[in-house]
Structures are given as structure tokens and as C-alpha cells.
C-alpha positions as CSV (number, residue, x, y, z in Angstrom):
1,X,66.9,91.8,74.6
2,X,66.7,90.5,71.0
3,X,66.9,91.9,67.8
4,X,65.0,91.3,65.1
5,X,63.4,92.2,61.4
6,X,59.7,93.1,61.1
7,X,60.5,93.3,57.5
8,X,58.6,89.9,55.7
9,X,60.3,90.0,51.7
10,X,59.8,94.2,50.7
11,X,60.1,94.8,47.4
12,X,59.2,97.3,45.0
13,X,56.5,96.0,41.8
14,X,58.7,98.3,39.2
15,X,61.6,96.4,40.0
16,X,63.5,100.0,42.0
17,X,65.8,99.4,44.4
18,X,64.7,100.6,48.1
19,X,65.8,101.2,51.4
20,X,64.4,99.6,54.3
21,X,64.5,101.2,58.1
22,X,63.4,99.9,61.1
23,X,62.2,102.0,64.0
24,X,63.2,102.0,67.0
25,X,66.6,99.9,65.4
26,X,66.8,97.4,68.4
27,X,67.7,95.4,70.3
28,X,64.4,95.0,72.2
29,X,63.9,94.4,75.9
30,X,61.8,91.9,77.6
31,X,58.2,93.3,76.8
32,X,55.8,94.4,73.9
33,X,57.6,97.3,72.0
34,X,55.9,98.1,69.1
35,X,58.3,98.9,65.8
36,X,58.0,101.0,62.7
37,X,58.9,99.8,59.4
38,X,59.7,102.0,56.3
39,X,60.2,101.5,52.8
40,X,61.6,104.0,50.2
41,X,62.5,103.6,46.8
42,X,64.7,105.6,44.3
43,X,62.0,107.5,43.2
44,X,61.5,109.1,47.1
45,X,58.3,106.9,47.2
46,X,57.4,105.0,50.3
47,X,55.2,103.1,52.4
48,X,55.1,102.3,55.9
49,X,53.9,99.4,58.0
50,X,53.9,98.7,61.9
51,X,53.7,95.5,64.1
52,X,54.8,94.9,67.8
53,X,57.6,92.9,68.7
54,X,56.9,90.6,72.1
55,X,60.4,89.7,73.6
56,X,59.6,87.1,76.0
57,X,61.8,86.1,79.3
58,X,62.2,82.0,79.2
59,X,65.7,82.3,81.4
60,X,64.3,81.0,84.9
61,X,65.9,82.9,87.9
62,X,68.5,81.4,90.0
63,X,68.0,80.6,93.7
64,X,70.2,80.3,96.3
65,X,68.9,78.5,99.1
66,X,69.7,78.7,103.0
67,X,71.9,76.1,104.8
68,X,70.0,73.1,106.5
69,X,68.3,74.7,109.7
70,X,68.7,72.3,113.0
71,X,66.3,73.6,115.9
72,X,65.3,72.1,119.5
73,X,61.4,70.8,119.5
74,X,59.5,73.9,122.0
75,X,58.8,73.1,125.5
76,X,56.2,70.4,126.2
77,X,55.9,70.4,121.9
78,X,56.7,67.7,119.3
79,X,58.2,70.5,117.1
80,X,59.0,73.7,117.2
81,X,58.1,77.3,115.0
82,X,61.0,78.3,113.1
83,X,61.9,81.6,112.1
84,X,64.0,82.0,108.7
85,X,65.3,84.2,106.7
86,X,63.9,84.3,102.8
87,X,66.6,82.9,100.1
88,X,68.0,85.2,97.8
89,X,67.2,85.4,94.1
90,X,68.0,86.9,91.0
91,X,67.3,87.0,87.6
92,X,69.2,88.5,84.3
93,X,66.3,90.4,82.7
94,X,64.2,91.5,85.7
95,X,64.2,92.4,89.4
96,X,62.5,89.4,91.4
97,X,60.3,90.8,93.8
98,X,58.1,88.2,95.2
99,X,59.5,85.6,97.0
100,X,57.9,82.9,99.5
101,X,58.9,79.9,101.0
102,X,56.4,77.1,102.0
103,X,56.1,76.5,104.7
104,X,56.6,80.4,105.9
105,X,59.0,81.3,108.0
106,X,57.4,80.9,111.6
107,X,55.3,78.1,110.5
108,X,55.2,74.9,113.5
109,X,57.3,71.7,112.2
110,X,56.9,68.5,113.6
């Protein structure tokens, strides 16, 4: 989530006081949000503009690694096919949906 303003120096050319509102007001979630800026002066005259606010997730996920694995070699082989569960991962901003291991579980390990 991020709190930002899309106002870049709004003013009234004849010097009237202005009120500025932004909708939605924020904070904004990760992704793109279309934001409207409305400016009104003391005479009721208004101006509006829109901008896209893009919030990026820059915090890497956290991975909980598996413990070391010791496995005997397969019969008459110089290694073994080893299966193991996937490690777990979490992220502050979004779900972690694509966990992979290289080499994959079920691979032959020399």
C-alpha cells in the first residue's frame, strides 16, 4: 500500500483559494489504480484530471528451506531418485503461487 498525491501544483489563476480532493483517496494497493483529482475554487468553478498510480511490490518473498536430505544410493546405481516436499514461501503483498525446485523432486541425484 502506498499513499501518494497526483497533484502537481494546482492553483487558481485569479488567486482564489482552492480545495483539492483525490478519489479514491488512498492508500493504494499493489497494481494500477486510476485516480481522479478534483479542484474547486471559492466561486464553485472546478477542474479535474486523472492519473494512473502504479504501486510496485519491491519486497522479495521469504523462503523457508527444507532441511538437508541424506539418501542412500539406489540398488546398483551411483546415485538415487530422491523425492522431497516443496519448500514454503510467503510474501507481504501477494500470495506465492509458483514454487519450483531445480532439480525437481523425483530427480536422479548422483
